[in-house]
C-alpha positions in Angstrom: -44.9 -5.3 95.6 -47.0 -7.8 93.7 -49.3 -9.8 96.0 -49.7 -12.8 93.6 -47.4 -14.3 91.0 -48.5 -13.3 87.6 -49.3 -16.4 85.4 -47.5 -16.0 82.1 -47.6 -18.2 78.9 -44.7 -17.8 76.5 -45.1 -19.3 73.0 -41.7 -20.2 71.5 -38.7 -21.6 73.2 -35.9 -20.0 71.1 -33.4 -17.7 72.5 -35.9 -14.8 73.1 -38.6 -17.0 74.7 -36.0 -18.7 76.9 -34.5 -15.4 78.0 -37.9 -13.9 78.8 -38.8 -17.1 80.8 -35.7 -16.9 82.9 -35.9 -13.1 83.6 -39.7 -13.3 84.4 -39.2 -16.2 86.8 -36.3 -14.4 88.4 -38.8 -11.6 89.2 -41.3 -14.0 90.7 -43.7 -14.8 87.8 -45.3 -18.2 87.2 -44.1 -19.0 83.7 -44.9 -21.8 81.3 -43.3 -22.0 77.9 -45.2 -23.8 75.1 -43.5 -24.9 71.9 -44.9 -26.7 68.8 -41.7 -28.8 68.5 -40.9 -31.7 70.7 -37.8 -30.1 72.1 -36.7 -26.6 73.1 -34.6 -24.3 71.0 -37.0 -22.8 68.5 -36.6 -22.7 64.7 -34.4 -19.7 64.0 -32.0 -19.9 66.9 -30.3 -23.2 66.0 -29.5 -21.8 62.5 -27.9 -18.5 63.4 -24.3 -17.5 63.0 -24.4 -16.3 66.6 -22.3 -13.1 66.4 -22.7 -10.9 69.5 -22.0 -7.4 68.3 -23.1 -3.8 67.8 -21.4 -3.4 64.4 -21.8 -1.0 61.5 -24.9 0.2 59.6 -27.3 1.0 62.4 -28.6 4.3 63.9 -27.4 5.5 67.3 -30.5 4.3 69.3 -30.1 0.8 68.0 -26.4 0.8 68.6 -27.0 1.7 72.2 -29.6 -1.1 72.6 -27.1 -3.6 71.2 -24.3 -2.3 73.3 -26.4 -2.6 76.5 -27.4 -6.1 75.5 -23.7 -7.1 75.0 -22.9 -5.9 78.5 -25.8 -7.8 79.9 -24.4 -11.1 78.5 -21.4 -10.8 80.8 -23.0 -11.5 84.2 -25.0 -14.4 82.8 -21.9 -16.5 82.8 -22.3 -16.7 86.5 -26.0 -17.8 86.1 -25.2 -20.9 84.0 -21.9 -22.0 82.4 -23.6 -22.5 79.0 -24.3 -18.7 79.0 -20.6 -17.8 78.9 -19.8 -15.9 75.8 -16.5 -16.4 74.0 -15.3 -12.8 73.7 -13.0 -13.6 70.9 -13.1 -10.3 68.9 -14.1 -9.7 65.3 -12.0 -8.7 62.3 -14.1 -7.0 59.6 -13.2 -5.7 56.1 -16.4 -6.2 54.2 -16.7 -2.4 53.8 -14.8 0.1 51.7 -11.9 1.9 53.5 -13.9 5.1 53.8 -16.9 3.3 55.2 -14.8 1.4 57.7 -13.1 4.6 58.9 -16.5 6.2 59.4 -17.8 3.1 61.2 -14.8 3.2 63.6 -15.1 6.9 64.1 -18.9 6.8 64.8 -18.8 3.8 67.1 -15.7 4.8 69.0 -17.4 8.1 69.9 -20.2 6.0 71.4 -17.8 4.0 73.5 -17.6 0.9 71.3 -14.3 -0.9 71.4 -13.3 -0.9 67.7 -10.1 0.3 65.9 -8.6 0.3 62.5 -5.7 -2.2 61.9 -3.2 -2.6 59.0 -2.2 -5.8 57.3 0.6 -6.5 59.8 -1.8 -6.5 62.7 -4.5 -8.3 60.8 -2.0 -11.1 60.2 -1.1 -11.1 63.9 -4.8 -11.4 64.9 -5.6 -14.1 62.3 -2.3 -15.8 61.1 -4.2 -18.4 59.0 -5.7 -15.9 56.6 -4.5 -16.6 53.0 -4.5 -13.0 52.0 -4.7 -10.7 55.0 -6.6 -7.4 54.4 -4.5 -4.3 54.0 -7.1 -2.4 56.0 -9.6 -3.7 58.5 -11.7 -2.9 61.6 -11.1 -4.9 64.7 -13.4 -5.0 67.7 -12.2 -6.8 70.8 -15.6 -6.3 72.3 -17.4 -8.8 70.0 -18.0 -12.4 70.7 -19.8 -15.6 69.9 -21.8 -18.3 71.7 -23.0 -21.7 70.4 -26.8 -21.2 69.9 -27.8 -24.5 71.4 -25.7 -23.7 74.5 -27.3 -20.3 74.9 -30.8 -21.6 74.7 -30.1 -24.6 77.0 -28.4 -22.3 79.5 -31.4 -20.0 79.7 -33.8 -23.0 79.8 -31.9 -24.8 82.6 -31.5 -21.6 84.6 -35.3 -21.0 84.2 -36.2 -24.5 85.2 -34.4 -24.1 88.5 -36.7 -21.1 89.1 -39.8 -23.3 88.4 -40.4 -22.5 84.7 -42.2 -25.3 82.8 -41.2 -26.0 79.2 -43.8 -28.1 77.4 -43.4 -29.3 73.8 -45.8 -30.5 71.2 -48.2 -27.7 71.9 -49.4 -26.2 68.7 -51.4 -23.1 69.4 -54.8 -23.1 67.6 -56.3 -19.9 69.1 -55.4 -16.9 71.1 -58.3 -16.6 73.6 -59.8 -13.1 74.2 -62.5 -11.7 76.5 -63.6 -8.1 76.6 -60.6 -7.0 74.5 -58.1 -8.8 76.7 -56.1 -11.9 76.0 -56.9 -14.5 78.6 -55.1 -17.6 77.4 -54.5 -20.0 74.6 -56.0 -23.1 73.1 -53.8 -26.0 71.9 -56.2 -28.4 70.3 -58.6 -29.4 73.0 -56.4 -28.0 75.8 -57.0 -24.6 77.3 -54.2 -22.7 78.9 -55.4 -19.7 81.0 -53.0 -16.8 81.6 -52.7 -13.3 82.9 -50.3 -12.5 80.0 -49.4 -14.2 76.7 -46.0 -13.6 75.1 -45.4 -14.3 71.4 -41.7 -15.1 71.0 -42.6 -17.0 67.8 -40.4 -15.4 65.2 -41.6 -16.1 61.6 -44.8 -17.7 62.9 -46.0 -14.5 64.7 -48.5 -13.4 62.0 -49.9 -16.9 61.7 -50.8 -16.8 65.4 -52.2 -13.2 65.3 -54.6 -14.1 62.5 -57.5 -15.1 64.8 -57.5 -11.7 66.5 -57.3 -9.9 63.2 -53.9 -8.4 63.6 -51.1 -8.5 61.1 -47.6 -7.0 61.4 -45.1 -6.1 58.7 -42.7 -9.0 59.2 -40.5 -11.0 56.9 -38.6 -14.2 57.2 -35.8 -14.4 54.7 -33.9 -17.7 54.3 -30.3 -18.0 55.3 -28.0 -20.9 54.5 -24.9 -21.6 56.6 -22.2 -24.2 55.9 -20.8 -26.3 58.8 -17.6 -28.1 58.1 -16.3 -31.2 59.8 -14.2 -30.3 62.9 -10.7 -29.3 62.2 -7.6 -28.0 64.1 -7.7 -24.4 65.2 -7.8 -22.0 62.2 -9.3 -18.9 63.6 -8.9 -16.8 66.8 -12.1 -14.9 66.4 -14.9 -13.9 64.0 -13.9 -13.0 60.4 -16.1 -10.8 58.2 -14.5 -10.7 54.7 -16.1 -9.4 51.5 -16.6 -13.0 50.3 -18.2 -14.5 53.3 -18.3 -14.5 57.1 -16.7 -17.4 59.0 -16.2 -18.4 62.6 -14.9 -21.6 64.3 -17.1 -23.3 66.9 -15.9 -24.7 70.3 -15.9 -28.1 68.6 -13.7 -27.1 65.7 -16.3 -26.7 63.0 -16.0 -23.7 60.6 -19.4 -22.0 60.1 -19.6 -19.8 57.0 -22.2 -17.9 54.9 -22.1 -15.0 52.6 -22.7 -12.8 55.7 -23.8 -13.3 59.3 -27.4 -13.9 58.2 -26.5 -16.7 55.9 -26.6 -17.1 52.1 -29.7 -17.1 49.9 -30.2 -20.8 49.3 -31.4 -20.6 45.7 -33.2 -23.4 44.0 -30.6 -26.0 45.0 -29.4 -25.4 48.6 -26.9 -28.3 48.5 -25.2 -26.9 45.4 -25.2 -23.4 47.0 -23.5 -24.8 50.1 -20.9 -26.6 48.0 -20.1 -23.3 46.1 -19.6 -21.5 49.4 -17.3 -24.2 50.8 -15.2 -24.2 47.6 -14.2 -20.6 48.4 -12.9 -21.4 51.8 -9.2 -22.1 50.9 -9.0 -18.7 49.3 -9.6 -17.1 52.7 -8.1 -19.6 55.2 -5.0 -21.6 54.6 -4.9 -25.3 55.2 -8.6 -25.8 54.5 -8.3 -27.4 51.0 -10.0 -30.7 51.2 -12.0 -29.8 54.3 -15.4 -31.3 53.8 -18.9 -30.1 54.7 -20.5 -32.0 57.5 -23.9 -30.4 57.0 -25.6 -27.1 56.1 -28.4 -25.4 57.9 -31.3 -23.4 56.4 -32.9 -20.9 58.8 -35.7 -18.4 58.4 -34.8 -15.2 60.1 -37.7 -13.3 61.8 -37.2 -9.8 60.6 -39.5 -6.8 61.2 -40.1 -4.8 58.0 -37.9 -1.9 59.0 -35.2 -4.2 60.3 -35.6 -3.3 64.0 -37.1 -5.2 67.0 -40.8 -5.4 67.7 -41.0 -5.5 71.5 -44.1 -4.6 73.6 -47.9 -4.8 73.9 -50.1 -4.1 71.0 -52.4 -1.1 71.3 -55.9 -1.8 72.4 -55.1 -5.5 73.2 -54.4 -6.1 76.9 -52.5 -9.2 78.0 -50.5 -9.8 74.8 -46.8 -9.0 74.5 -44.8 -9.3 71.2 -41.1 -10.1 71.1 -39.8 -10.5 67.6 -36.4 -9.5 66.3 -33.7 -10.7 63.9 -30.7 -10.2 66.2 -31.9 -12.6 68.8 -28.5 -13.8 70.0 -27.2 -10.3 70.7 -30.4 -8.9 72.1 -31.7 -11.8 74.1 -30.5 -10.6 77.6 -31.9 -7.1 77.1 -35.2 -8.2 75.7 -35.5 -10.7 78.6 -34.7 -8.2 81.3 -36.4 -5.2 79.8 -39.5 -7.2 78.8 -39.8 -8.7 82.3 -39.7 -5.2 83.9 -42.4 -3.9 81.5 -44.7 -6.9 81.9 -44.4 -7.2 85.7 -43.7 -3.7 86.8 -45.1 -1.5 84.1 -41.8 0.1 83.4 -40.8 0.4 79.7 -37.1 0.8 79.3 -36.0 3.9 77.4 -33.9 1.8 75.0 -37.2 0.1 73.8 -39.1 3.4 73.2 -38.6 3.3 69.4 -39.4 -0.4 69.0 -43.1 -0.7 69.8 -44.8 -3.3 67.6 -47.7 -0.9 66.7 -45.5 0.8 64.2 -45.6 -2.5 62.1 -49.4 -3.0 62.1 -50.8 -3.4 58.7 
């Protein structure tokens, strides 16, 4: 049993930082979250498509991590109503038939709820599709959550446990003593800590500069179009070869060339208009539906595409938590990270994802 509450500073109030704050506080830590912005939510999280899944294209260990995280979302609905996922299912046909069949075979063998459907069933699942696919994969296990709701749910649940969220704190230095991180400087302010967590996404390398560490991280841009609210058009997530689209709980359609968004090009507004023009070809009754706004996010992405979670070698007191699939993985990174930081127990599903593999 820990005699004293461990004092932890988290930099970044996006979905990963907020989840870690909640899970650490639930285990008795004294947690403060610092963010350079004036409000919580981070930079990448508000601009995500927010697909909760363990879909195709990943090796088995990562599929297992994502599946575990999906299950960990479910009990969070009882923690805060904003953490309730809409388990609406996802219809996917942005693969060739042979690839889809292999995806379904592979994931079914691992316990993932996905099956092949024909055009008749695809039409039943999504009646508003203009040209329903002749062959698709459907996963009833997949869901979506509004990014702002997810972050605010974790933040509010954490605040009940005593976590402090402080904005307008731009970190100028990671403070070290005898090879150990002992706190942070924000301008003239000094924040001492037993452990510092970087949940800072694309800004991670900027913050690591003063301790002479650099990780292989990228931050590709992704553009998403958000329409004005409209009547119900979709029952779940739709992943077509042209673009991916979902409908929010307020009726907006959110679409991009895939779940990560579209490369914005030199003229993001023109790119957004081009995407929107394709919508009536996929969903009936959307001709004339106007764009309310578009978002441009920068997705924190480790060089090999997989999470970077854990302490850096030879630097005590510093924990890294950077991943692209923040919405799906947030509960697992929060719970597994809290156990590692406070109890010294590294979960077996994180073994492959130590940040040291990305050190340059």
